[in-house]
C-alpha positions as a Markdown table, in Angstrom:
| # | Residue | x | y | z |
|---|---|---|---|---|
| 1 | Unk | 0.3 | 37.0 | 42.9 |
| 2 | Unk | 3.1 | 34.7 | 43.9 |
| 3 | Unk | 0.5 | 32.3 | 45.3 |
| 4 | Unk | -1.4 | 32.2 | 42.0 |
| 5 | Unk | 1.8 | 31.6 | 40.2 |
| 6 | Unk | 2.7 | 28.7 | 42.5 |
| 7 | Unk | -0.8 | 27.2 | 42.0 |
| 8 | Unk | -0.6 | 27.5 | 38.3 |
| 9 | Unk | 2.8 | 25.9 | 38.3 |
| 10 | Unk | 1.6 | 23.0 | 40.5 |
| 11 | Unk | -1.4 | 22.5 | 38.2 |
| 12 | Unk | 0.8 | 22.3 | 35.1 |
| 13 | Unk | 3.1 | 19.8 | 36.8 |
| 14 | Unk | 0.1 | 17.7 | 37.8 |
| 15 | Unk | -1.3 | 17.8 | 34.3 |
| 16 | Unk | 2.1 | 16.8 | 32.9 |
| 17 | Unk | 2.5 | 14.0 | 35.4 |
| 18 | Unk | -1.0 | 12.7 | 34.5 |
| 19 | Unk | -0.2 | 12.8 | 30.8 |
| 20 | Unk | 3.0 | 10.9 | 31.4 |
| 21 | Unk | 1.2 | 8.3 | 33.4 |
| 22 | Unk | -1.4 | 7.8 | 30.6 |
| 23 | Unk | 1.3 | 7.6 | 28.0 |
| 24 | Unk | 3.2 | 5.0 | 30.0 |
| 25 | Unk | 0.1 | 3.0 | 30.4 |
| 26 | Unk | -0.7 | 3.2 | 26.7 |
| 27 | Unk | 2.9 | 2.1 | 25.7 |
| 28 | Unk | 2.7 | -0.7 | 28.3 |
| 29 | Unk | -0.3 | -2.1 | 26.4 |
| 30 | Unk | 1.3 | -1.4 | 23.1 |
| 31 | Unk | 4.4 | -3.4 | 24.1 |
| 32 | Unk | 2.2 | -6.5 | 24.4 |
| 33 | Unk | 0.3 | -6.0 | 21.1 |
| 34 | Unk | 3.1 | -4.7 | 18.8 |
| 35 | Unk | 5.4 | -7.8 | 18.8 |
| 36 | Unk | 2.4 | -10.0 | 18.0 |
| 37 | Unk | 1.2 | -7.8 | 15.2 |
| 38 | Unk | 4.8 | -7.5 | 13.7 |
| 39 | Unk | 5.4 | -11.3 | 13.8 |
| 40 | Unk | 2.1 | -12.1 | 12.2 |
| 41 | Unk | 2.7 | -9.5 | 9.4 |
| 42 | Unk | 6.3 | -10.7 | 8.9 |
| 43 | Unk | 5.2 | -14.4 | 8.6 |
| 44 | Unk | 2.9 | -13.3 | 5.7 |
| 45 | Unk | 5.1 | -10.7 | 4.1 |
| 46 | Unk | 8.6 | -12.3 | 4.1 |
| 47 | Unk | 7.7 | -15.4 | 2.0 |
| 48 | Unk | 5.7 | -13.2 | -0.4 |
| 49 | Unk | 8.5 | -10.7 | -0.9 |
| 50 | Unk | 11.1 | -13.5 | -1.4 |
| 51 | Unk | 9.0 | -15.1 | -4.0 |
| 52 | Unk | 8.4 | -11.7 | -5.7 |
| 53 | Unk | 12.1 | -11.0 | -5.8 |
| 54 | Unk | 12.9 | -14.4 | -7.3 |
| 55 | Unk | 10.2 | -13.9 | -9.9 |
| 56 | Unk | 11.3 | -10.4 | -10.8 |
| 57 | Unk | 15.0 | -11.5 | -11.1 |
| 58 | Unk | 13.8 | -14.4 | -13.4 |
| 59 | Unk | 12.0 | -11.9 | -15.6 |
| 60 | Unk | 15.1 | -9.7 | -15.9 |
| 61 | Unk | 17.2 | -12.8 | -16.9 |
| 62 | Unk | 14.7 | -14.0 | -19.4 |
| 63 | Unk | 13.1 | -11.0 | -21.0 |
| 64 | Unk | 14.5 | -7.9 | -19.2 |
| 65 | Unk | 11.0 | -6.5 | -19.1 |
| 66 | Unk | 10.8 | -6.1 | -15.3 |
| 67 | Unk | 11.6 | -2.8 | -13.6 |
| 68 | Unk | 14.8 | -2.8 | -11.7 |
| 69 | Unk | 13.3 | -0.1 | -9.4 |
| 70 | Unk | 10.6 | -2.5 | -8.3 |
| 71 | Unk | 13.2 | -5.0 | -7.3 |
| 72 | Unk | 15.0 | -2.5 | -5.2 |
| 73 | Unk | 11.7 | -1.3 | -3.7 |
| 74 | Unk | 10.9 | -4.9 | -2.6 |
| 75 | Unk | 14.4 | -5.2 | -1.3 |
| 76 | Unk | 14.0 | -2.0 | 0.8 |
| 77 | Unk | 10.7 | -3.4 | 2.1 |
| 78 | Unk | 12.5 | -6.6 | 3.1 |
| 79 | Unk | 15.1 | -4.6 | 5.1 |
| 80 | Unk | 12.2 | -2.8 | 6.8 |
| 81 | Unk | 10.6 | -6.0 | 8.0 |
| 82 | Unk | 13.9 | -7.4 | 9.3 |
| 83 | Unk | 14.5 | -4.2 | 11.2 |
| 84 | Unk | 10.9 | -4.4 | 12.6 |
| 85 | Unk | 11.6 | -7.9 | 13.8 |
| 86 | Unk | 14.9 | -7.0 | 15.4 |
| 87 | Unk | 13.2 | -4.1 | 17.3 |
| 88 | Unk | 10.7 | -6.5 | 18.9 |
| 89 | Unk | 13.4 | -8.8 | 20.2 |
| 90 | Unk | 14.3 | -8.5 | 23.9 |
| 91 | Unk | 17.9 | -7.4 | 24.3 |
| 92 | Unk | 20.5 | -8.1 | 27.1 |
| 93 | Unk | 20.2 | -6.5 | 30.5 |
| 94 | Unk | 22.7 | -3.8 | 29.7 |
| 95 | Unk | 20.4 | -0.8 | 29.3 |
| 96 | Unk | 22.8 | 1.5 | 27.3 |
| 97 | Unk | 23.8 | -1.3 | 24.9 |
| 98 | Unk | 20.1 | -2.2 | 24.4 |
| 99 | Unk | 19.1 | 1.4 | 23.7 |
| 100 | Unk | 22.0 | 1.8 | 21.3 |
| 101 | Unk | 21.1 | -1.4 | 19.4 |
| 102 | Unk | 17.5 | -0.4 | 19.3 |
| 103 | Unk | 18.2 | 3.1 | 17.8 |
| 104 | Unk | 20.6 | 1.5 | 15.2 |
| 105 | Unk | 17.8 | -0.8 | 14.0 |
| 106 | Unk | 15.4 | 2.1 | 14.1 |
| 107 | Unk | 17.8 | 4.2 | 12.0 |
| 108 | Unk | 18.2 | 1.3 | 9.5 |
| 109 | Unk | 14.4 | 1.0 | 9.3 |
| 110 | Unk | 13.9 | 4.7 | 8.4 |
| 111 | Unk | 16.8 | 4.6 | 6.1 |
| 112 | Unk | 15.2 | 1.8 | 4.1 |
| 113 | Unk | 11.8 | 3.4 | 4.3 |
| 114 | Unk | 13.2 | 6.7 | 2.8 |
| 115 | Unk | 15.0 | 4.8 | 0.1 |
| 116 | Unk | 11.8 | 2.9 | -0.7 |
| 117 | Unk | 9.7 | 6.0 | -1.2 |
| 118 | Unk | 12.3 | 7.3 | -3.7 |
| 119 | Unk | 12.2 | 4.0 | -5.5 |
| 120 | Unk | 8.4 | 4.4 | -5.7 |
| 121 | Unk | 9.0 | 7.8 | -7.4 |
| 122 | Unk | 11.4 | 6.1 | -9.8 |
| 123 | Unk | 8.8 | 3.5 | -10.7 |
| 124 | Unk | 6.3 | 6.3 | -11.4 |
| 125 | Unk | 8.8 | 8.4 | -13.4 |
| 126 | Unk | 9.7 | 5.3 | -15.5 |
| 127 | Unk | 6.0 | 4.7 | -16.3 |
| 128 | Unk | 5.7 | 8.4 | -17.3 |
| 129 | Unk | 8.6 | 8.3 | -19.6 |
| 130 | Unk | 7.3 | 5.1 | -21.2 |
| 131 | Unk | 4.1 | 6.9 | -22.1 |
| 132 | Unk | 5.0 | 10.5 | -22.7 |
| 133 | Unk | 8.5 | 10.0 | -24.3 |
| 134 | Unk | 8.5 | 6.5 | -25.7 |
| 135 | Unk | 11.3 | 7.1 | -28.3 |
| 136 | Unk | 13.6 | 8.6 | -25.8 |
| 137 | Unk | 12.8 | 5.9 | -23.2 |
| 138 | Unk | 13.5 | 3.1 | -25.6 |
| 139 | Unk | 16.8 | 4.6 | -26.8 |
| 140 | Unk | 18.1 | 5.4 | -23.3 |
| 141 | Unk | 16.6 | 2.7 | -21.2 |
| 142 | Unk | 18.9 | -0.1 | -20.3 |
| 143 | Unk | 19.6 | -2.4 | -17.4 |
| 144 | Unk | 23.0 | -0.7 | -16.7 |
| 145 | Unk | 21.4 | 2.8 | -16.4 |
| 146 | Unk | 18.7 | 1.4 | -14.1 |
| 147 | Unk | 21.2 | -0.2 | -11.8 |
| 148 | Unk | 23.3 | 3.0 | -11.6 |
| 149 | Unk | 20.3 | 5.1 | -10.7 |
| 150 | Unk | 19.3 | 2.5 | -8.1 |
| 151 | Unk | 22.7 | 2.7 | -6.5 |
| 152 | Unk | 22.5 | 6.5 | -6.3 |
| 153 | Unk | 19.0 | 6.2 | -4.7 |
| 154 | Unk | 20.4 | 4.1 | -1.9 |
| 155 | Unk | 22.7 | 7.0 | -0.9 |
| 156 | Unk | 19.9 | 9.7 | -1.1 |
| 157 | Unk | 18.8 | 9.2 | 2.5 |
| 158 | Unk | 22.3 | 10.3 | 3.7 |
| 159 | Unk | 21.4 | 13.8 | 2.6 |
| 160 | Unk | 18.8 | 14.0 | 5.4 |
| 161 | Unk | 21.0 | 12.2 | 8.0 |
| 162 | Unk | 22.1 | 13.9 | 11.2 |
| 163 | Unk | 24.4 | 11.9 | 13.3 |
| 164 | Unk | 23.8 | 12.3 | 17.1 |
| 165 | Unk | 24.4 | 10.1 | 20.1 |
| 166 | Unk | 21.7 | 7.5 | 19.1 |
| 167 | Unk | 19.6 | 8.0 | 16.0 |
| 168 | Unk | 20.7 | 8.7 | 12.4 |
| 169 | Unk | 17.7 | 10.8 | 11.5 |
| 170 | Unk | 15.9 | 13.5 | 13.3 |
| 171 | Unk | 12.0 | 13.6 | 13.0 |
| 172 | Unk | 11.8 | 16.8 | 11.0 |
| 173 | Unk | 14.4 | 16.0 | 8.3 |
| 174 | Unk | 13.1 | 12.5 | 8.1 |
| 175 | Unk | 9.6 | 13.6 | 7.4 |
| 176 | Unk | 10.7 | 16.2 | 4.8 |
| 177 | Unk | 12.9 | 13.6 | 3.1 |
| 178 | Unk | 10.0 | 11.1 | 2.9 |
| 179 | Unk | 7.5 | 13.7 | 1.7 |
| 180 | Unk | 9.6 | 15.0 | -1.3 |
| 181 | Unk | 8.8 | 12.0 | -3.6 |
| 182 | Unk | 5.0 | 12.5 | -3.2 |
| 183 | Unk | 4.6 | 15.5 | -5.5 |
| 184 | Unk | 6.7 | 13.6 | -8.1 |
| 185 | Unk | 4.4 | 10.6 | -7.9 |
| 186 | Unk | 1.3 | 12.8 | -8.3 |
| 187 | Unk | 2.8 | 14.7 | -11.3 |
| 188 | Unk | 3.8 | 11.5 | -13.0 |
| 189 | Unk | 0.4 | 10.0 | -12.5 |
| 190 | Unk | -1.4 | 13.1 | -13.9 |
| 191 | Unk | 1.1 | 13.3 | -16.8 |
| 192 | Unk | 0.8 | 9.6 | -17.6 |
| 193 | Unk | -3.0 | 9.8 | -17.6 |
| 194 | Unk | -2.9 | 12.7 | -20.0 |
| 195 | Unk | -0.3 | 11.0 | -22.2 |
| 196 | Unk | -2.2 | 7.8 | -22.5 |
| 197 | Unk | -5.0 | 9.5 | -24.4 |
| 198 | Unk | -2.4 | 10.5 | -27.1 |
| 199 | Unk | -0.5 | 7.2 | -27.1 |
| 200 | Unk | -1.6 | 5.5 | -30.3 |
| 201 | Unk | 1.0 | 2.7 | -30.3 |
| 202 | Unk | -0.2 | 1.3 | -26.9 |
| 203 | Unk | -3.1 | -1.1 | -26.7 |
| 204 | Unk | -5.9 | -0.4 | -24.3 |
| 205 | Unk | -4.7 | -3.3 | -22.2 |
| 206 | Unk | -1.2 | -1.9 | -22.0 |
| 207 | Unk | -2.6 | 1.4 | -21.0 |
| 208 | Unk | -4.6 | -0.2 | -18.2 |
| 209 | Unk | -1.5 | -1.9 | -16.9 |
| 210 | Unk | 0.6 | 1.2 | -16.9 |
| 211 | Unk | -2.0 | 3.3 | -15.3 |
| 212 | Unk | -2.8 | 0.5 | -12.8 |
| 213 | Unk | 0.8 | 0.3 | -11.6 |
| 214 | Unk | 0.9 | 4.1 | -11.1 |
| 215 | Unk | -2.4 | 4.1 | -9.3 |
| 216 | Unk | -1.2 | 1.4 | -7.0 |
| 217 | Unk | 2.0 | 3.4 | -6.1 |
| 218 | Unk | -0.1 | 6.5 | -5.5 |
| 219 | Unk | -2.6 | 4.6 | -3.4 |
| 220 | Unk | 0.0 | 2.9 | -1.3 |
| 221 | Unk | 1.8 | 6.2 | -0.5 |
| 222 | Unk | -1.3 | 8.2 | 0.1 |
| 223 | Unk | -3.0 | 5.8 | 2.5 |
| 224 | Unk | -0.2 | 3.8 | 4.1 |
| 225 | Unk | 2.8 | 6.2 | 4.2 |
| 226 | Unk | 1.7 | 9.8 | 4.0 |
| 227 | Unk | -0.5 | 9.9 | 7.2 |
| 228 | Unk | 2.5 | 8.7 | 9.4 |
| 229 | Unk | 4.8 | 11.3 | 7.7 |
| 230 | Unk | 2.3 | 14.1 | 8.3 |
| 231 | Unk | 1.9 | 13.2 | 12.0 |
| 232 | Unk | 5.6 | 13.0 | 12.6 |
| 233 | Unk | 6.0 | 16.4 | 11.0 |
| 234 | Unk | 3.3 | 17.9 | 13.2 |
| 235 | Unk | 4.9 | 16.4 | 16.3 |
| 236 | Unk | 8.3 | 17.6 | 15.2 |
| 237 | Unk | 7.3 | 21.3 | 14.7 |
| 238 | Unk | 5.3 | 21.4 | 18.0 |
| 239 | Unk | 7.3 | 19.3 | 20.5 |
| 240 | Unk | 5.8 | 21.2 | 23.5 |
| 241 | Unk | 2.2 | 20.2 | 22.7 |
| 242 | Unk | 1.8 | 16.8 | 24.3 |
| 243 | Unk | -1.3 | 15.0 | 23.3 |
| 244 | Unk | -2.1 | 11.4 | 24.0 |
| 245 | Unk | -4.5 | 11.4 | 21.0 |
| 246 | Unk | -1.6 | 12.4 | 18.7 |
| 247 | Unk | 0.5 | 9.6 | 20.1 |
| 248 | Unk | -2.3 | 7.1 | 19.5 |
| 249 | Unk | -2.7 | 8.3 | 16.0 |
| 250 | Unk | 1.0 | 8.1 | 15.3 |
| 251 | Unk | 1.2 | 4.5 | 16.6 |
| 252 | Unk | -2.0 | 3.5 | 14.6 |
| 253 | Unk | -0.6 | 4.8 | 11.3 |
| 254 | Unk | 2.8 | 3.4 | 12.1 |
| 255 | Unk | 1.3 | -0.1 | 12.3 |
| 256 | Unk | -0.6 | 0.7 | 9.1 |
| 257 | Unk | 2.7 | 1.6 | 7.5 |
| 258 | Unk | 3.9 | -2.0 | 8.2 |
| 259 | Unk | 1.4 | -3.2 | 5.5 |
| 260 | Unk | 3.0 | -1.2 | 2.7 |
| 261 | Unk | 5.5 | -4.0 | 1.8 |
| 262 | Unk | 2.6 | -6.3 | 1.0 |
| 263 | Unk | 1.0 | -3.7 | -1.2 |
| 264 | Unk | 4.3 | -3.1 | -3.1 |
| 265 | Unk | 4.5 | -6.8 | -4.0 |
| 266 | Unk | 1.3 | -6.4 | -6.1 |
| 267 | Unk | 3.4 | -4.3 | -8.5 |
| 268 | Unk | 4.9 | -7.6 | -9.7 |
| 269 | Unk | 1.5 | -8.5 | -11.3 |
| 270 | Unk | 1.8 | -5.4 | -13.5 |
| 271 | Unk | 5.3 | -6.3 | -14.6 |
| 272 | Unk | 4.6 | -9.8 | -15.7 |
| 273 | Unk | 4.6 | -10.3 | -19.5 |
| 274 | Unk | 1.4 | -12.3 | -19.3 |
| 275 | Unk | -0.4 | -9.7 | -17.2 |
| 276 | Unk | -2.6 | -8.9 | -20.1 |
| 277 | Unk | -3.6 | -12.5 | -20.5 |
| 278 | Unk | -4.5 | -12.7 | -16.8 |
| 279 | Unk | -6.7 | -9.7 | -17.1 |
| 280 | Unk | -8.4 | -11.2 | -20.2 |
| 281 | Unk | -8.9 | -14.5 | -18.4 |
| 282 | Unk | -10.4 | -12.6 | -15.5 |
| 283 | Unk | -12.8 | -10.8 | -17.8 |
| 284 | Unk | -13.7 | -14.0 | -19.6 |
| 285 | Unk | -14.5 | -15.7 | -16.3 |
| 286 | Unk | -16.7 | -12.8 | -15.3 |
| 287 | Unk | -18.5 | -12.8 | -18.6 |
| 288 | Unk | -18.9 | -16.6 | -18.4 |
| 289 | Unk | -20.4 | -16.4 | -14.9 |
| 290 | Unk | -22.7 | -13.5 | -16.0 |
| 291 | Unk | -23.8 | -15.5 | -19.1 |
| 292 | Unk | -24.4 | -18.6 | -17.0 |
| 293 | Unk | -26.4 | -16.7 | -14.4 |
| 294 | Unk | -28.5 | -14.9 | -17.1 |
| 295 | Unk | -29.1 | -18.3 | -18.9 |
| 296 | Unk | -30.1 | -19.9 | -15.7 |
| 297 | Unk | -32.5 | -17.1 | -14.8 |
| 298 | Unk | -34.0 | -17.2 | -18.2 |
| 299 | Unk | -34.5 | -21.0 | -18.0 |
| 300 | Unk | -36.2 | -20.6 | -14.6 |
| 301 | Unk | -38.4 | -17.8 | -16.0 |
| 302 | Unk | -39.4 | -19.9 | -19.0 |
| 303 | Unk | -40.2 | -22.9 | -16.8 |
| 304 | Unk | -42.3 | -20.6 | -14.5 |
| 305 | Unk | -44.1 | -19.1 | -17.4 |
| 306 | Unk | -44.9 | -22.6 | -18.8 |
| 307 | Unk | -46.1 | -23.8 | -15.4 |
| 308 | Unk | -48.3 | -20.7 | -15.1 |
| 309 | Unk | -49.7 | -21.1 | -18.6 |
| 310 | Unk | -50.5 | -24.8 | -18.0 |
| 311 | Unk | -52.2 | -23.8 | -14.7 |
| 312 | Unk | -54.3 | -21.2 | -16.4 |
| 313 | Unk | -55.4 | -23.8 | -19.1 |
| 314 | Unk | -56.3 | -26.3 | -16.4 |
| 315 | Unk | -58.4 | -23.7 | -14.6 |
| 316 | Unk | -60.1 | -22.5 | -17.7 |
| 317 | Unk | -61.1 | -25.9 | -19.0 |
| 318 | Unk | -63.7 | -26.6 | -16.3 |
| 319 | Unk | -65.3 | -23.3 | -17.0 |
| 320 | Unk | -65.6 | -24.0 | -20.7 |
| 321 | Unk | -67.0 | -27.4 | -20.0 |
| 322 | Unk | -69.7 | -25.9 | -17.7 |
| 323 | Unk | -70.6 | -23.3 | -20.3 |
| 324 | Unk | -71.0 | -26.1 | -22.8 |
| 325 | Unk | -73.2 | -28.0 | -20.4 |
| 326 | Unk | -75.4 | -25.0 | -19.8 |
| 327 | Unk | -75.8 | -24.4 | -23.5 |
| 328 | Unk | -76.8 | -28.0 | -24.1 |
| 329 | Unk | -79.5 | -27.7 | -21.4 |
């Protein structure tokens, strides 16, 4: 019996060592691909986000029609990208200092990520109030109130913080904190969609813009943020179940998460005062192209029918002539 126990123990140790070797090999390959991916994404996203922030601030100064929560959402995305870049830089040879700096940037990244998902919930809730309670929204909505709420949101991630030797957030509280805004976004989307059917004062184009902004927020969270949060939660509640496949899925969805700042910038298009004109122009272009294509196809069809008719006439003329000749004979 003792011999069987020793054999099982040695087998478990060998399996664990093999898993560790495969994981180290996977992360060695990932260390080569990840910096390249992060830098390519950053080169694209940083200029887009800076231009979006400038445009949104200009909208607030001119018409105050832009959402302050969208500005803070883009700002949190910008902090995430800066933290991503800093985590890919090679640090000094001091191992303890390098690990300490790495975990500080990692904590700052997850702090801004958690603040960003709460700003997404604020954008969704603001759209819901605009549709379902328009009188209350117009009487209570102001730039000062939005700024105060935004400052409060920046301190919300501290509720889930747990200071230890390195990281500010543990995996389980971090995943729970990031998941809480998701039901709020879903409820706001459903409530807004129902409220739009009873909103008489809003035009159909305004309804499409409101519902489109909410749908973009829900789509971004569902496909770019939620899978990573779920996998982190699964790994946090079962730390003893080591699976290389789970690690690969986590890294894949983590890289997919890096695309969420670019998707958030599209919200600016729904906040523009001329967004309705852009949609009308797009529809007019589509209708013009469709009309031109149909006209072109009709012209070709008429030309083909004329050519076929003339060919039939030319074929039928000799036959008529032969019949005339036969009758004369």
